[in-house]
C-alpha positions as CSV (number, residue, x, y, z in Angstrom):
1,T,28.3,-25.1,11.6
2,P,25.7,-26.3,11.7
3,A,27.1,-29.9,11.8
4,T,24.7,-30.9,9.0
5,Y,26.6,-28.9,6.5
6,P,28.0,-32.0,4.6
7,E,24.4,-32.8,3.6
8,F,24.1,-29.6,1.6
9,F,27.6,-28.6,0.3
10,T,30.5,-30.3,-1.4
11,L,33.9,-28.8,-2.2
12,N,36.0,-29.9,-5.2
13,R,39.4,-30.5,-3.7
14,S,41.2,-29.4,-6.9
15,T,39.2,-26.5,-8.2
16,A,37.8,-25.3,-4.9
17,E,34.3,-25.1,-6.5
18,L,31.6,-25.2,-3.8
19,R,28.4,-27.0,-4.9
20,L,25.0,-27.3,-3.4
21,L,23.9,-30.9,-3.0
22,K,20.2,-30.2,-2.1
23,S,17.9,-27.3,-1.5
24,V,18.0,-25.6,1.9
25,D,14.8,-24.9,3.9
26,R,15.2,-21.4,5.4
27,E,12.8,-22.3,8.2
28,L,15.4,-24.8,9.4
29,Y,18.7,-23.0,8.4
30,Q,19.3,-19.3,8.0
31,R,23.2,-19.4,7.9
32,F,26.1,-21.7,7.4
33,S,29.6,-21.0,8.7
34,L,32.4,-23.0,7.0
35,V,36.2,-23.0,7.3
36,I,38.0,-23.7,4.0
37,K,41.6,-25.1,4.2
38,A,44.0,-25.0,1.4
39,E,47.4,-26.7,1.4
40,Q,50.2,-27.7,-0.9
41,D,50.4,-31.3,-2.1
42,N,54.2,-31.5,-2.1
43,G,55.0,-32.9,1.4
44,H,55.1,-29.4,2.9
45,P,51.4,-28.6,3.4
46,L,51.8,-25.0,4.8
47,P,48.0,-24.7,5.1
48,A,46.0,-21.5,4.7
49,Y,42.5,-21.0,6.1
50,S,39.6,-18.9,5.2
51,K,36.1,-18.5,6.7
52,L,33.1,-18.7,4.5
53,E,29.7,-17.4,5.6
54,I,26.7,-18.6,3.6
55,E,23.4,-16.8,4.2
56,I,20.1,-18.5,3.1
57,L,17.8,-15.9,1.5
58,D,14.1,-16.2,1.7
59,E,12.2,-17.3,-1.4
60,N,9.7,-14.8,-2.7
61,N,6.7,-17.1,-2.2
62,Q,4.5,-14.9,-0.1
63,A,1.9,-12.6,-1.7
64,P,1.6,-9.1,-0.3
65,Y,-1.6,-8.3,1.6
66,F,-3.4,-5.2,2.8
67,Q,-4.1,-4.8,6.5
68,Q,-7.9,-4.3,5.8
69,S,-10.1,-6.1,3.3
70,S,-11.7,-2.7,2.3
71,Y,-11.4,1.0,3.1
72,R,-13.8,3.9,3.5
73,G,-12.7,7.4,2.8
74,F,-14.2,10.9,2.9
75,V,-13.4,14.1,1.0
76,S,-15.2,17.5,0.9
77,E,-16.3,18.8,-2.4
78,S,-14.7,22.1,-1.5
79,S,-11.2,20.4,-1.1
80,S,-8.4,21.7,-3.3
81,V,-6.0,19.7,-5.4
82,G,-3.5,17.8,-3.3
83,T,-5.9,17.2,-0.4
84,T,-5.5,13.8,1.3
85,I,-8.6,11.6,1.6
86,S,-9.7,11.4,5.2
87,A,-10.6,8.3,7.3
88,S,-13.7,9.9,8.9
89,A,-16.5,12.3,7.9
90,N,-15.1,15.0,10.2
91,L,-12.0,15.1,7.9
92,T,-9.5,15.2,10.8
93,A,-7.3,12.2,10.1
94,P,-5.9,10.9,6.8
95,L,-7.0,7.5,5.4
96,A,-3.9,5.3,5.9
97,I,-3.5,2.3,3.6
98,I,-0.8,-0.2,4.6
99,A,0.2,-3.3,2.5
100,L,2.7,-5.8,4.0
101,D,4.7,-8.8,2.8
102,N,5.7,-11.8,5.0
103,D,8.7,-12.6,2.8
104,I,11.8,-12.0,5.0
105,E,13.5,-9.7,2.4
106,E,10.4,-7.6,1.9
107,T,9.8,-7.4,5.6
108,K,13.2,-5.9,6.1
109,D,12.8,-3.3,3.4
110,P,9.3,-3.4,1.8
111,Q,9.4,-2.4,-1.9
112,L,5.8,-2.9,-2.6
113,K,4.1,-1.2,-5.5
114,I,0.5,-0.2,-5.1
115,T,-1.6,0.2,-8.2
116,L,-4.8,2.2,-8.5
117,N,-7.2,0.7,-11.1
118,E,-9.9,3.4,-11.4
119,Y,-10.3,7.2,-11.4
120,T,-6.6,7.7,-11.9
121,S,-7.3,11.2,-13.3
122,I,-8.9,12.2,-10.0
123,F,-6.9,10.3,-7.3
124,T,-3.3,9.4,-6.9
125,I,-1.3,7.4,-4.4
126,T,1.4,9.1,-2.2
127,T,3.8,7.2,0.0
128,S,5.3,7.9,3.5
129,G,7.4,4.9,4.7
130,I,5.2,1.9,4.4
131,T,1.9,3.9,4.6
132,R,0.1,5.0,1.5
133,F,-2.4,7.9,1.1
134,L,-4.9,8.9,-1.6
135,T,-4.8,12.5,-2.7
136,L,-6.8,14.6,-5.1
137,L,-5.5,15.3,-8.6
138,K,-8.6,17.5,-9.4
139,P,-11.6,18.8,-7.5
140,V,-14.7,16.7,-7.0
141,D,-18.4,17.9,-7.1
142,R,-21.0,16.2,-5.1
143,E,-23.7,17.4,-7.4
144,I,-22.1,15.5,-10.2
145,Q,-20.9,12.3,-8.3
146,T,-21.5,11.5,-4.6
147,N,-19.0,8.6,-4.2
148,Y,-16.1,6.8,-5.9
149,T,-15.2,3.2,-5.6
150,L,-11.5,2.4,-6.3
151,T,-9.6,-0.9,-6.5
152,L,-6.1,-1.2,-5.1
153,V,-3.6,-4.0,-5.8
154,A,-0.1,-4.5,-4.2
155,T,2.8,-6.3,-5.9
156,D,6.3,-7.1,-4.9
157,G,7.4,-7.7,-8.5
158,V,6.6,-11.5,-8.3
159,Q,3.6,-12.0,-6.1
160,Q,0.4,-10.0,-6.2
161,S,-2.1,-9.2,-3.5
162,R,-5.8,-9.7,-3.6
163,P,-7.5,-6.5,-4.7
164,V,-9.1,-4.3,-2.1
165,T,-11.8,-1.6,-2.6
166,V,-11.7,1.9,-1.3
167,D,-15.1,3.6,-1.2
168,I,-14.8,7.4,-1.1
169,L,-17.8,9.5,-0.1
170,V,-17.9,13.2,-1.3
171,I,-19.2,15.4,1.6
172,D,-21.5,18.2,0.7
173,A,-20.1,21.7,1.1
174,N,-22.0,25.0,1.2
175,D,-21.0,26.0,-2.3
176,N,-24.4,26.8,-3.9
177,T,-26.0,30.3,-3.7
178,P,-29.6,30.2,-2.5
179,T,-32.2,31.1,-5.2
180,F,-35.9,32.1,-5.3
181,A,-38.3,30.0,-7.2
182,Q,-39.3,33.1,-9.2
183,V,-37.4,36.2,-10.2
184,S,-40.2,38.5,-8.9
185,Y,-43.5,38.2,-7.1
186,S,-46.8,40.1,-7.2
187,V,-49.5,39.9,-4.6
188,E,-52.9,41.5,-3.8
189,I,-54.0,42.3,-0.3
190,F,-57.7,42.7,0.4
191,T,-59.2,45.1,3.0
192,N,-61.1,42.4,4.7
193,M,-58.0,40.2,5.4
194,L,-57.4,39.5,9.1
195,P,-54.1,39.9,10.9
196,G,-52.0,36.8,10.7
197,E,-53.4,35.6,7.4
198,T,-50.8,34.4,4.9
199,V,-50.1,37.0,2.2
200,L,-47.4,35.1,0.3
201,Q,-45.2,31.9,0.6
C-alpha cells in the first residue's frame, strides 16, 4: 500500500535489489508498506515473507524564518554581566526570539543555528528549547552608547533565513554623582537688600 507502489518501485527478482523508478512527492505519499516474498525455484517454493516499511523524508527546501521581522529590546546600564535583554522598558519580561522551520524534519526537532552579526563582544545568544535570548557579556554605559542595532540570521545547515534586526535601547540608571558647577562660591550681601531677594543661584 498504497496501490500505486508499482509506479515508484521495482524489485530485481534475482538479487532482491529494490530500485526507485521516479521521485516521490511527500505531499502525496508519506509512507509505503510492501510485502516481499522469497521462494525457491526448484518446484518446492516454500515461500518466506517479510514486511518492508518505506518512509518518505521531507526535502530540506524550506528556509527558516523568525516570528517577527524585527525586535526591540531594553537593558539598564546598571545591569550586570549575564543579564537577559528585556522586551519592555520596565525590564520585567525577557525578549524572546523564536525562529521556526516548516520542513517536516526540522519541525519535529528544530536544530536551527542563530548567528549574531554585530557586537558579539557585548551580547551573546542563549537557548531554552526553541526560544533564544540575548544576554550581556559585558556592562553597557548609556553615556557612551544609547542603543545597539544587531542582525540575526537563522540557518538549518542548508537553508538560511532573511536577516532580522534587534534594536536594543540602553536605559539610564542613577549612576552619576551630582556635582556643583563650581568647587566653592563667594557672595556679598548688602545692608539695603530686601527680604526675598536672590543672594546666589
